[in-house]
C-alpha positions in Angstrom: 278.6 146.0 184.2 276.2 147.7 186.1 274.0 143.9 184.6 276.9 141.7 184.8 277.1 142.9 188.5 273.4 142.1 189.9 273.2 139.0 187.6 277.0 138.0 189.6 275.1 139.2 193.0 271.8 136.8 192.4 274.2 134.1 191.5 275.7 134.4 194.6 271.9 135.0 196.6 271.3 131.6 194.3 274.7 129.8 196.8 274.0 131.5 200.1 270.6 130.5 199.8 271.6 126.4 198.5 273.3 126.1 200.8 271.2 128.0 203.6 268.0 125.2 202.8 271.2 122.4 203.1 271.1 124.3 206.6 268.6 124.2 207.6 268.2 120.9 207.0 270.5 119.5 209.1 269.3 122.0 211.8 265.8 120.2 211.1 267.8 116.6 211.4 269.0 118.2 214.5 265.7 119.3 215.9 263.4 117.1 215.2 266.3 114.1 217.9 265.8 116.9 220.1 261.9 118.3 220.2 260.7 115.0 221.8 263.1 116.0 225.6 262.7 119.9 224.7 258.7 119.5 224.2 258.6 116.9 228.2 260.3 120.4 229.2 258.1 122.3 228.2 255.2 120.3 229.7 256.5 119.5 232.7 257.4 123.2 233.7 253.7 124.6 233.1 254.8 128.2 235.2 256.9 129.0 231.8 254.4 129.5 230.0 
């Protein structure tokens, strides 16, 4: 029973990892679109560093 539970937990972790990967890829696309404006703001605001 404990072995079945660990397999189930591993499968759940795998599914969570795959969905997280999809989410991170979508988040990465959003960040790439906003990266230039963020970089521009960061470089013009030198006092923030």
